[in-house]
C-alpha angles and dihedrals in degrees: 000000000000113000117189122180121192121202104194121179115228092238112083091353096151094045091048093051094047092045092052099035093100092048092047092052091048089052091047094053092043090056092048090049090049090050091049091049091048091051091047089052092052105042114179122210123190108209092209087069088058096052098266099130130171129233097024097120088225127112116274096194098099096037092053093047092050092046092049092051091053093048092048090053090057095053118114120210112274095007123125123230133201122204118193132195121208111239116266143068124318120191124208123195128188092231094079099022126123109263115213142150117250131168106211121195116246094008137101107277096230113155148234103028131208108229124202101194120013116188108182137162097011131137131186093016129151120195115197112193098181089212094306117171115226108201117191129199134211115351111331142151095235105200132013123188107187132170092356131147131192092007126159124190118188142179105004135133126213123201143142128239091225119020118212090229111091117216123205137168123223111240101172135008116194102189092181095062097026093239124139125188118204140176123223119231113260094255095050118108118195147164131206117215122178090343095308122121116227122191109214136202143154103319096340143076131190135189099212116230105187140025147205118213123217132193106246100227103035100030088224115142112260109267118264093355106114116166107354133200110247137210106250097123128065089023132154130195108233091183134332109312094002114104130184115206120195123203092029110128121176121135092195092067098086119175110285094035113134117219126198103209113200149157125236093247119124109173100157142015121226092243123019120196121189128171095356128153127194097003123171123193110188126182092350114155125197110192096177143356131162091235129021124332094236128008118187121183135176093358138130132225107002122180125192114190117178089348109165138194096185151129122270094263132294093307095054107126090212120091098192138059121180130014092230138001121352092223131005132182122196124183098348132149140190110047130329113202125186113176137161093007134150121215119178143149096014122144093235142013129335093229137359122185121186148119127236128255116221114210119233107240100165137021107206097177139324092294106031133066140169112226131183141209104239109188117081092226097049118060142086100062132100112286105178148353137215108282096029118135117236140186134197125229134193106233095209095059102014090232124147112247122205124341137309113281139188130239113237096171135010129176138163116257105193098035135041089248138003090275103108094356125140100179131055134185107221124193117196134204098234130038115268128234111276091232092070112090143119094270092080131032111273129162131201121217128200105227096183094063096060122114140218109235138212115182108174144152094007130140119220117183148154097007137136125253113358143345112231131355125195131183112166133116093220128088111298123189121188109180145152094008128142116224103190118181097334099175094222132028114326096220127021127185105195143159128181135182094171110057117004091017090217116157144251172023122257114221105171119031129159118190109181144152095006126142120224114193117186096327120171102041092151137028122254135152115305093008105131096135141352088276108033121187097191123159113177104248115168095192109032093160091059093050114107099174128057124247106205126033143172101037121162123186113182145152095009127143120228122190110181145155094211142054113250113090104153132017119180133179127187100356130153106199119013128171127187110178142146094015126142120221120192125180127212138180098235092120134006117264108258111153115120089223104082097177121095087210120030116176125184118187095345125148134184092027124162122193114172147110094049126141123231133182091209132052109278130186114197093199093052104036099043105085113199117189120174 
């Protein structure tokens, strides 16, 4: 409220007041007008007043869409809005969801999609969840944030009533007969038909094809297990919830082991962000999604603060979270910040940041090419714009060919627009090197849509595959994180124009003050050491240039049971200093790489000033192979 204090001297008090009355009143009304303007610029809308109520058990899809439309209609240009949810549970069912086609990077391109909450074409919007639980049913794309700017989402939880991952506990393992008896978790619904186990949910059923095994008490992944074959064929129900599986041999599955049985399907992320700028997600928790927890594509300046892909606390009976990565960024620019996060129990990496190589399939002339998305899970979304800078790369050696160029025209070839397209005709400003054509494998990389990265103060634990993956030429800082029992490498710097087609070369990376506790307990792709610098290069011997450069690893703490600490391939400029390495006996050493430092085609490397609790000989234990 307005608070005016007058300090009037006793001499001439009346004259002073009369003389300044007009000025005081002008000031008074100016303050009131400013307050009114401020309130108008920060309008607050309580969704419960628009019929979006918690704890009803009914679907909130339609009510939320209608409320959002009314709120959008009240927005004045330039004004900010705040939307608040009342605390509680909100259910979302596909029957009244928005149905729309989306092509989501690194996911199955199944369309159309049923969307729970679609927030599109908003700017200067704050969404306050107040801890609300959003529970989704069936197979849905829970949340879409599209064409938004200056958007903040806070204090929400995302989960599904019935996850598509089936959890069981091993009761008995008869290694002589190859028969394992297991018990399904209480929430699991199933059916056995002709000896085949089917996991069932709301409008879907799956016969799981692979599994991840967890220690019951610690929730660590079982040592040296990786992706395991599971007992979903030749099964018999002994009594409700108790299944006997014949022809299932695995000595590592001792009684009490918990197995997450799953398929390889990943239709939808928990939160999908497309064409966003200046987005903040704060204290947002994804407990489950059938794809990634968060997928962001073609967006600018994304900040995650206390973003979590996590269990519901220490007493959560589940051992898993998402079917794939916790967070994933494809074709973004500006700055990506992930701080104070928790990523656990996911079936893939905590974070992966990259662009996408298109493969050159036709050279039309010296300026114009046709290029194609190559991976079946990455196509159909915008790849580039007029004015973007691009580079070409030879897939065989992962070397840049020619010089940086500029897009002057880009259009889809096989679709009316980029939505759903695989092929693009791209016209460039300057003529392109004659060597680049469809006869050999060449990729084109968009250099404009590459982000700076800060990944700090996060915890990554008890997950499948790897910890954090980065592929960007801009400044990348990875600091003060805890990597606790990541089953593969903790950090991977990659790049691949042959399989995943994920760009690109790192040129400025700082890895400092992180703690690595028993990483690399299983073998997965690109996992040659705790820190694995592993671009996919089919013909390394033929390569004359270096792929990555400018990598510093300092003042980190490694506690490990095995040998490999750092693996690096094709790096120009690598420093490993001031790090502490401590060995334990928690697991037996098993990795085929027996060298703490294994360098392939690396120059200007510096490994010194590190602290070891065992005798270490730099000249003996650094393997250099050109």
